[in-house]
KEKE-3310 file (N, C-alpha, C; in steps of 0.2 Angstrom, whole numbers, plus 5000, padded with zeros to 4 digits):
npx = (5038:5027:5020:5024:5014:5008:5015:5006:4995:5000:5001:5010:5012:5012:5024:5042:5053:5068:5083:5094:5106:5101:5089:5073:5069:5056:5049:5037:5030:5022:5028:5023:5020:5026:5039:5047:5060:5062:5067:5072:5080:5093:5087:5081:5088:5083:5070:5055:5050:5036:5034:5042:5034:5022:5027:5029:5016:5009:5016:5012:4998:4999:5004:4994:4983:4988:4989:4976:4971:4976:4975:4977:4982:4982:4993:4994:5007:5011:5010:5024:5031:5034:5044:5054:5058:5065:5081:5092:5101:5094:5085:5092:5097:5109:5117:5116:5131:5139:5148:5143:5141:5128)
npy = (5123:5122:5107:5101:5102:5088:5082:5087:5086:5097:5113:5121:5135:5134:5129:5128:5121:5112:5105:5092:5083:5067:5070:5077:5092:5097:5111:5119:5135:5139:5139:5131:5118:5103:5098:5088:5077:5070:5055:5053:5050:5048:5053:5065:5077:5079:5083:5093:5106:5104:5091:5085:5089:5082:5069:5070:5073:5061:5052:5057:5055:5041:5038:5043:5035:5022:5025:5026:5014:5006:4994:4991:4976:4968:4956:4943:4935:4918:4912:4906:4892:4897:4893:4889:4901:4907:4910:4897:4901:4911:4904:4897:4906:4913:4927:4931:4928:4926:4915:4902:4889:4879)
npz = (5076:5063:5056:5039:5025:5016:5000:4985:4971:4957:4949:4935:4939:4953:4957:4958:4947:4947:4942:4947:4944:4940:4945:4947:4955:4964:4971:4981:4979:4990:5006:5015:5010:5007:4996:4983:4979:4964:4957:4941:4931:4918:4906:4910:4906:4894:4896:4897:4909:4911:4907:4918:4929:4926:4928:4942:4946:4943:4951:4964:4963:4963:4975:4983:4980:4984:4998:5001:4998:5008:5020:5037:5044:5058:5065:5075:5084:5087:5104:5112:5121:5137:5145:5136:5131:5141:5146:5152:5162:5169:5176:5185:5194:5191:5184:5167:5157:5168:5178:5188:5200:5201)
capx = (5038:5021:5021:5023:5008:5010:5015:4999:4995:5002:5002:5017:5012:5012:5030:5048:5056:5075:5086:5100:5108:5095:5083:5069:5067:5050:5048:5031:5030:5020:5033:5020:5019:5032:5041:5050:5066:5060:5073:5069:5086:5097:5082:5079:5091:5079:5063:5053:5047:5029:5035:5044:5028:5018:5029:5028:5009:5008:5019:5008:4992:5000:5005:4987:4979:4991:4987:4968:4969:4980:4972:4981:4980:4986:4995:4996:5012:5009:5014:5029:5032:5037:5050:5059:5060:5069:5087:5093:5104:5089:5081:5097:5099:5115:5116:5119:5138:5143:5149:5141:5139:5121)
capy = (5124:5118:5102:5103:5098:5083:5084:5086:5087:5104:5116:5124:5141:5133:5126:5129:5115:5113:5098:5090:5076:5063:5071:5083:5095:5101:5115:5123:5142:5140:5136:5126:5112:5099:5096:5081:5076:5064:5052:5052:5046:5052:5057:5072:5082:5081:5084:5100:5107:5101:5083:5083:5090:5077:5063:5072:5072:5054:5049:5059:5051:5034:5038:5044:5028:5017:5026:5025:5007:5002:4992:4988:4969:4966:4949:4941:4930:4913:4911:4901:4889:4902:4890:4889:4908:4909:4907:4892:4904:4915:4900:4894:4911:4916:4932:4930:4930:4925:4908:4900:4882:4879)
capz = (5069:5061:5051:5032:5021:5011:4993:4982:4963:4957:4942:4934:4942:4960:4959:4955:4945:4945:4940:4951:4941:4938:4950:4946:4962:4964:4977:4980:4981:4996:5010:5020:5007:5006:4989:4982:4974:4961:4953:4934:4927:4913:4902:4913:4902:4888:4898:4899:4916:4910:4908:4925:4933:4924:4932:4949:4948:4943:4957:4969:4963:4965:4983:4986:4979:4989:5005:5001:4998:5013:5026:5042:5046:5064:5065:5082:5084:5092:5110:5113:5127:5141:5148:5131:5130:5147:5147:5158:5167:5173:5181:5190:5199:5189:5178:5160:5156:5174:5180:5195:5201:5204)
cpx = (5032:5024:5020:5017:5011:5010:5008:5000:4996:5001:5008:5017:5013:5019:5036:5051:5063:5077:5093:5102:5103:5089:5079:5067:5061:5049:5042:5033:5027:5024:5030:5019:5025:5033:5044:5056:5064:5065:5069:5074:5089:5093:5080:5082:5087:5071:5061:5051:5040:5030:5037:5038:5023:5020:5028:5020:5007:5010:5015:5001:4993:5001:4998:4983:4982:4989:4980:4967:4972:4975:4976:4978:4984:4987:4997:5001:5010:5013:5019:5029:5036:5044:5056:5062:5064:5075:5088:5097:5100:5086:5086:5099:5106:5113:5119:5126:5142:5144:5147:5139:5132:5120)
cpy = (5119:5112:5103:5099:5093:5085:5083:5088:5095:5106:5119:5131:5140:5131:5129:5122:5116:5105:5098:5083:5073:5065:5078:5086:5099:5104:5119:5130:5143:5136:5131:5119:5109:5098:5089:5081:5069:5061:5050:5048:5051:5056:5064:5077:5084:5083:5091:5100:5104:5094:5081:5084:5085:5070:5064:5070:5065:5050:5051:5056:5044:5033:5039:5038:5023:5019:5025:5018:5003:5000:4988:4981:4968:4958:4948:4935:4925:4913:4905:4898:4894:4899:4890:4896:4910:4906:4902:4896:4908:4910:4897:4900:4915:4921:4929:4932:4929:4917:4907:4893:4882:4872)
cpz = (5067:5056:5044:5030:5017:5004:4990:4974:4962:4949:4941:4938:4950:4962:4955:4953:4943:4944:4944:4949:4938:4941:4947:4953:4961:4971:4976:4982:4988:5001:5015:5017:5005:4998:4988:4977:4971:4956:4946:4930:4922:4908:4904:4909:4896:4889:4899:4906:4916:4911:4915:4929:4932:4928:4939:4950:4947:4949:4963:4969:4965:4972:4986:4986:4983:4996:5006:5002:5004:5018:5031:5044:5052:5064:5072:5081:5089:5098:5110:5120:5131:5143:5142:5129:5135:5147:5153:5164:5172:5178:5186:5195:5197:5184:5172:5160:5162:5174:5187:5195:5204:5207)
residu = (MET:PRO:ARG:MET:LYS:LYS:PRO:ARG:LYS:ALA:THR:LEU:ASP:GLU:VAL:ILE:ILE:SER:ARG:ASP:GLY:GLU:TYR:GLY:VAL:ILE:THR:PHE:ARG:ASP:PRO:THR:VAL:GLY:GLY:MET:ASN:LEU:LYS:ILE:GLY:PRO:GLU:ILE:THR:ARG:MET:THR:ASP:ARG:GLU:ILE:LEU:ASP:CYS:TYR:ASN:GLU:THR:VAL:LEU:ALA:MET:GLN:ARG:SER:ALA:ALA:SER:TYR:ARG:HIS:LYS:ALA:MET:GLU:THR:PRO:ARG:GLU:ASP:ARG:ARG:SER:ALA:ILE:PRO:SER:SER:ALA:THR:SER:GLY:CYS:ARG:ALA:GLY:THR:SER:CYS:ALA:ALA)
# end
């Protein structure tokens, strides 16, 4: 099965908008484009499809801006003293959870 395309900015003729409780459900007519369940809240009952789509488009643009500005910064963790990281039972020849006299 091919991978779904990411949600993108849309127009009213490209999507089907429904409501599920406090969520606006945006489904693309093109089945290869992923939709979104957008939590809006109780005010969704008074919103038009256009207003829900505007919220969706603002969310998609914010996601795109966030992805475009993301810069991965690799962090190297400091090395610890190897002896302190090894359990004492490992150096005495005993397996963890067993009892042996060394």
